[in-house]
C-alpha positions in Angstrom: -0.2 -27.9 60.9 -3.2 -26.0 59.6 -2.9 -22.5 58.0 -5.1 -19.8 59.4 -6.5 -17.4 56.7 -7.1 -13.8 57.8 -9.3 -11.6 55.7 -8.1 -8.2 54.7 -10.3 -5.7 56.5 -8.8 -2.2 56.2 -6.7 -0.5 53.5 -3.0 0.3 54.2 -2.4 3.9 55.3 -5.0 4.4 58.0 -3.5 6.4 60.8 -4.6 4.9 64.1 -2.2 6.6 66.5 -1.5 9.8 68.3 1.6 11.1 70.0 1.8 11.8 73.7 4.9 13.8 73.4 8.0 11.7 73.7 10.6 10.1 75.9 13.5 12.3 77.0 16.1 11.0 74.5 16.1 9.2 71.1 16.8 5.5 72.1 16.3 1.9 70.9 15.5 -1.1 73.0 13.6 0.9 75.6 11.9 -1.3 78.2 8.1 -0.6 78.6 5.9 -1.7 81.5 2.8 -0.3 83.2 1.0 -0.4 86.6 -1.4 1.6 88.7 -2.1 4.2 86.0 1.6 4.8 85.1 3.5 3.7 82.0 7.2 3.4 82.6 9.9 3.7 79.8 13.3 2.6 81.1 16.8 1.9 79.8 17.7 1.5 76.2 20.6 3.1 74.3 21.4 6.2 72.2 23.4 6.3 69.0 27.1 6.7 69.9 28.2 10.2 69.0 31.6 12.0 69.0 29.8 15.1 69.9 28.5 13.8 73.2 30.9 12.4 75.9 30.4 8.7 76.7 29.7 9.5 80.4 26.9 11.9 79.3 25.4 9.2 77.0 25.4 6.7 80.0 23.8 9.3 82.2 21.0 10.1 79.7 20.4 6.4 79.1 19.7 6.0 82.8 16.7 8.3 82.6 13.3 6.7 83.3 10.4 8.4 81.7 7.0 7.9 83.5 3.7 8.8 81.9 0.6 9.3 84.1 -2.3 8.1 82.0 -4.9 9.9 84.1 -3.2 13.2 84.3 -1.5 13.1 81.0 1.7 14.2 82.6 5.3 13.2 82.4 7.9 12.8 85.2 11.4 11.4 85.2 13.5 9.2 87.5 16.9 7.5 87.2 18.2 4.0 87.1 21.3 3.3 89.1 22.9 1.6 86.1 22.4 2.3 82.3 20.9 -0.8 80.7 21.2 -1.6 77.0 18.5 -3.9 75.4 16.4 -3.2 78.5 13.5 -5.6 79.6 10.8 -4.8 82.2 7.7 -6.5 83.6 5.1 -5.3 86.1 3.7 -7.1 89.1 1.3 -5.3 91.4 2.7 -1.7 91.7 6.3 -2.9 91.1 8.2 -2.6 87.8 11.1 -5.0 87.5 13.8 -3.7 85.1 16.8 -5.7 83.7 19.2 -5.6 80.8 22.7 -5.6 79.4 25.2 -3.4 81.2 26.2 -0.4 79.2 29.6 -0.2 80.9 31.9 -2.3 83.1 32.0 -3.9 85.6 30.0 -7.0 84.5 28.6 -7.2 88.1 26.0 -4.7 86.9 24.5 -7.5 84.9 23.3 -9.1 88.2 21.3 -6.1 89.3 17.5 -5.9 88.7 16.1 -2.6 89.6 12.6 -2.4 91.0 10.6 0.7 90.8 7.3 1.2 92.8 5.0 3.4 90.9 3.0 4.4 93.9 5.8 5.4 96.3 8.5 6.3 93.7 10.9 4.2 95.7 13.6 1.9 94.3 15.1 -1.3 95.4 17.6 -3.7 93.9 17.7 -7.5 93.4 20.8 -9.6 92.8 20.3 -12.2 90.2 21.8 -15.6 91.0 23.2 -15.9 87.5 25.9 -13.5 86.2 24.8 -13.2 82.6 22.9 -10.8 80.4 19.1 -11.2 80.8 17.7 -12.3 77.4 14.0 -12.2 78.3 11.8 -11.5 81.3 8.1 -12.3 82.1 5.7 -12.7 84.9 3.3 -15.6 85.6 1.3 -16.6 88.7 3.1 -14.1 90.8 6.7 -15.3 89.8 9.2 -13.2 87.8 11.2 -15.2 85.3 14.7 -14.1 84.1 16.2 -16.2 81.3 19.9 -16.0 80.6 21.0 -18.3 77.7 19.8 -21.8 78.9 19.5 -20.7 82.6 16.4 -19.4 84.2 16.2 -17.6 87.5 12.7 -17.3 89.2 12.0 -14.7 91.9 9.1 -15.0 94.3 8.2 -11.5 95.6 6.2 -12.8 98.5 9.1 -14.1 100.4 12.0 -12.7 98.3 13.4 -16.1 97.4 15.1 -17.3 94.3 14.9 -20.6 92.4 16.7 -21.6 89.3 16.4 -24.3 86.5 18.1 -25.1 83.2 16.6 -25.3 79.8 17.2 -28.2 77.5 19.4 -26.7 74.9 22.8 -25.2 75.7 25.2 -24.2 77.2 24.6 -21.1 75.0 21.1 -20.3 73.9 20.9 -16.7 72.9 18.1 -14.5 71.5 15.3 -16.8 72.5 11.6 -15.8 72.9 9.4 -16.0 76.0 5.6 -16.0 76.7 3.6 -16.7 79.9 0.2 -18.2 79.4 -2.3 -20.3 81.3 0.1 -21.1 84.2 2.9 -22.0 81.9 6.0 -20.2 80.6 7.3 -20.9 77.1 10.9 -20.5 76.1 11.2 -20.7 72.3 13.9 -21.0 69.8 17.2 -19.2 70.1 20.7 -20.2 68.8 24.4 -20.3 69.4 27.5 -19.9 67.2 28.5 -23.5 67.9 25.2 -25.3 67.8 23.3 -23.2 65.3 19.5 -22.4 65.6 17.1 -24.2 67.9 13.5 -25.2 67.2 13.0 -26.4 70.8 10.3 -24.8 73.0 10.8 -25.5 76.7 7.5 -25.3 78.7 7.7 -24.7 82.4 4.6 -25.7 84.4 4.5 -23.5 87.5 2.1 -25.7 89.4 4.2 -28.8 89.1 7.6 -27.2 88.7 8.3 -29.4 85.7 9.7 -28.9 82.2 8.1 -30.3 79.0 8.9 -29.6 75.4 7.4 -28.7 72.1 9.0 -27.9 68.7 8.7 -25.0 66.3 8.2 -25.9 62.7 11.0 -23.5 61.9 14.2 -23.1 64.0 14.9 -19.5 64.6 16.2 -16.7 66.9 14.6 -13.5 67.9 11.2 -14.9 67.8 8.5 -12.7 69.4 6.0 -14.5 71.6 2.5 -13.4 72.8 -0.3 -15.1 74.6 -3.9 -14.6 73.5 -7.0 -16.5 74.7 -5.2 -19.8 75.5 -3.0 -19.7 72.5 0.7 -18.9 72.1 1.8 -16.9 69.0 5.5 -17.4 67.9 6.1 -14.5 65.5 8.8 -14.0 62.9 12.6 -14.1 63.7 15.9 -15.1 62.0 16.0 -18.5 60.5 19.6 -18.7 59.3 21.1 -15.7 61.1 21.0 -13.6 57.9 17.4 -14.3 56.6 14.1 -13.3 58.3 10.8 -15.1 58.2 7.2 -13.9 58.0 5.9 -17.1 59.7 3.7 -16.9 62.8 3.2 -20.4 64.4 0.2 -20.7 66.8 0.0 -23.2 69.6 -3.4 -24.0 71.3 -2.6 -25.0 74.8 -6.0 -26.7 75.6 -6.3 -28.6 72.3 -2.5 -29.3 71.9 -2.7 -28.3 68.2 -0.8 -26.0 65.9 -1.9 -23.6 63.2 0.1 -21.0 61.2 -0.4 -17.6 59.6 1.9 -15.1 57.8 2.9 -11.5 58.1 3.1 -9.4 54.9 6.8 -9.4 54.9 9.9 -11.1 56.3 11.2 -8.9 59.1 12.7 -8.7 62.7 12.9 -5.9 65.2 9.2 -5.4 65.4 7.1 -4.7 68.5 4.2 -6.8 69.4 1.2 -6.4 71.8 -2.2 -7.9 72.5 -5.4 -5.9 73.1 -8.7 -7.6 73.4 -8.9 -10.3 70.7 -6.4 -8.6 68.5 -2.7 -9.3 68.0 -0.6 -6.2 66.9 2.7 -6.6 65.0 4.2 -3.1 64.5 7.2 -1.8 62.5 10.4 -3.9 62.1 13.1 -4.1 59.5 13.3 -6.3 56.4 16.3 -8.1 54.8 17.1 -4.9 52.8 17.5 -3.1 56.1 14.5 -0.9 55.3 12.3 -0.1 58.4 8.6 -0.4 58.2 5.8 1.8 59.5 3.0 -0.9 59.1 1.1 -2.2 62.0 -0.5 -5.6 61.1 -3.6 -6.3 63.2 -5.0 -9.8 63.4 -8.4 -10.2 64.9 -8.3 -13.8 66.3 -12.0 -13.9 66.8 -13.3 -12.7 63.4 -10.4 -13.8 61.2 -10.1 -10.3 59.8 -6.8 -8.5 59.3 -6.2 -4.8 59.0 -3.3 -2.4 58.6 -2.5 0.6 60.6 0.4 3.0 60.5 3.1 4.2 62.9 3.9 7.9 62.8 7.4 7.0 61.5 8.9 3.7 60.2 11.1 2.1 62.9 12.6 -1.1 64.3 14.2 -2.1 67.7 11.4 -0.8 69.9 8.9 -2.2 72.3 5.2 -1.8 73.0 2.7 -2.5 75.7 -1.1 -2.7 76.0 -2.5 -0.9 79.0 -5.9 0.6 79.9 -7.2 -0.1 76.4 -4.4 1.6 74.6 -1.0 0.4 73.1 2.1 2.4 73.7 5.1 2.1 71.2 8.3 4.0 72.3 11.5 4.9 70.6 13.1 2.9 67.8 15.6 2.9 65.0 14.7 4.9 61.9 17.2 3.1 59.6 19.6 0.2 59.6 22.2 2.0 61.7 20.1 5.0 62.9 19.2 7.6 63.6 17.0 6.9 66.6 13.7 8.4 67.6 12.1 9.5 70.9 8.5 9.4 69.7 5.8 7.6 71.6 2.9 6.5 69.5 -0.4 5.5 71.1 -3.1 3.4 69.6 -6.7 3.5 71.0 -8.6 5.9 73.1 -8.0 6.3 76.9 -10.5 4.4 79.0 -12.4 6.7 81.4 -14.4 4.5 83.8 -16.8 7.4 84.8 -20.2 5.7 84.5 -21.5 3.5 87.3 -23.7 1.5 84.8 -22.0 0.2 81.7 -24.1 -1.2 78.7 -22.4 -3.9 76.8 -25.3 -3.9 74.4 -29.1 -3.2 74.6 -29.4 -6.7 76.0 -27.0 -6.5 78.8 -25.9 -4.1 81.6 -23.4 -4.6 84.5 -22.7 -2.5 87.5 -21.1 -1.0 89.6 -18.1 -0.1 87.5 -15.5 0.4 89.1 -16.4 -2.7 91.2 -14.8 -3.8 94.5 -16.5 -7.1 95.4 -19.6 -8.1 93.5 -20.6 -7.2 90.0 -24.3 -7.2 89.2 -25.4 -8.4 85.7 -28.8 -7.9 84.1 -29.5 -9.7 80.9 -32.6 -8.8 78.6 -34.0 -10.5 75.5 -31.8 -13.5 75.9 -33.6 -16.9 76.6 -30.6 -19.2 76.5 -29.2 -20.0 80.0 -26.7 -20.8 81.4 -24.8 -18.0 79.8 -21.0 -18.3 79.9 -18.8 -15.3 80.5 -15.0 -14.7 80.6 -12.8 -11.9 82.1 -9.5 -11.1 80.5 -6.6 -8.9 81.3 -5.8 -6.1 78.7 -2.9 -8.3 77.6 -5.4 -11.0 76.6 -4.8 -13.4 79.5 -7.9 -15.2 80.8 -8.3 -14.2 84.4 -11.8 -15.5 85.4 -14.7 -17.4 83.8 -18.1 -18.7 84.9 -21.8 -19.0 84.0 -24.9 -17.0 84.6 -27.9 -19.2 85.4 -30.5 -16.4 85.5 -31.1 -13.1 83.9 -30.3 -11.2 87.2 -27.1 -12.5 88.9 -24.1 -11.3 90.8 -20.5 -12.2 89.9 -18.2 -12.3 93.0 -14.8 -10.8 92.2 -13.2 -10.5 95.6 -10.2 -12.5 94.5 -9.6 -10.6 91.3 -6.6 -8.3 91.5 -7.1 -4.5 91.1 -6.8 -3.4 87.5 -8.6 -2.9 84.2 -10.2 -6.0 82.4 -12.2 -7.0 79.4 -15.6 -8.7 79.9 -17.1 -11.0 77.3 -20.4 -12.9 77.3 -21.1 -15.9 75.0 -23.6 -15.0 72.3 -23.7 -11.3 73.1 -21.9 -9.1 70.7 -19.2 -6.7 72.0 -16.5 -6.7 74.7 -17.1 -4.6 77.9 -14.4 -2.9 80.0 -14.3 -3.4 83.8 -12.4 -1.7 86.6 -11.6 -3.7 89.7 -10.9 -1.5 92.8 
């Protein structure tokens, strides 16, 4: 395994965030997902308090906060059931929300609540497996729910379920998950009887088969992110009581491993991917001290910089959307108190110009685009010229080549959304809106 060296780029202490007000209540483990110009903050839990009746806490934990990124306005809705340690993922205009039940009966564990951001309507799904959902992800139009060593797959097209079993078990708790290049990676985890696992189960959606890889370090609570054809396995517990700073990097196409390291051993951090950069924010170390540091790894240049959250925190989540990263809630200490702050990195993307210059050598239009994107290249004599289109989460969605300086890229099959556009040999990354 090679070790990747990242060059320190910016000094610690740079504030790179702003607040967009806050969620309704101070909570940890709030699920965050986004679609159609809305960022949804759902579930999570508050600190137990003798001053607030338990029924009131449950009612407050059911509140869903919705931020409209275009209007800059907040609205609220309500889950049917309160969900601790909530997880959410978006597909189209639907947000799928799962999590541990905050109160009996255990049948609540089987309910996935689905919120449509366009209509404001709710529907419920019933999971085949009656267990707490550890992790959730989406890949190629399928929603994956992992419970221990069991995985339920939901196909929204025909509302059908499939299931399969992971290799380790029967208990496999606190594993990590990532979807990348048509594959879903289930990493690490552990159980009281069998200890920690280093196994990575890799589910290939096209073939419906399982393969396996191995982490160099067995661990639980490993965070996973996909970026440009590589899967990053970040941090975690390696003996239930000790944390690691290790980030293992698997290149899917090359079938090779690299590694890099965070600045401290920690868990409970939030991760996100934006463009070519991996963000690791906050967390708590072995002394139970929360961190306000955001470590930013630029995977293209090899540079590393440090940013700051508005407050040190752990047990929170983040999401990259429309060129920004949203971090919500969190634990301000080992056992509280909690915060309702929402920190935002980056500037809002306003696609107001029909023409968009990537550099003085390239322009593409129209933007937003519905069918065909026209590209004009100047002062560049090397053709064919390769290009790639990525989601804001770093997933490659489209690639091709330009054979001439004036060419159209046909995007009829690209889903609506905001994307990043990169051309080989031309500096900069462009933003593209597909209508």
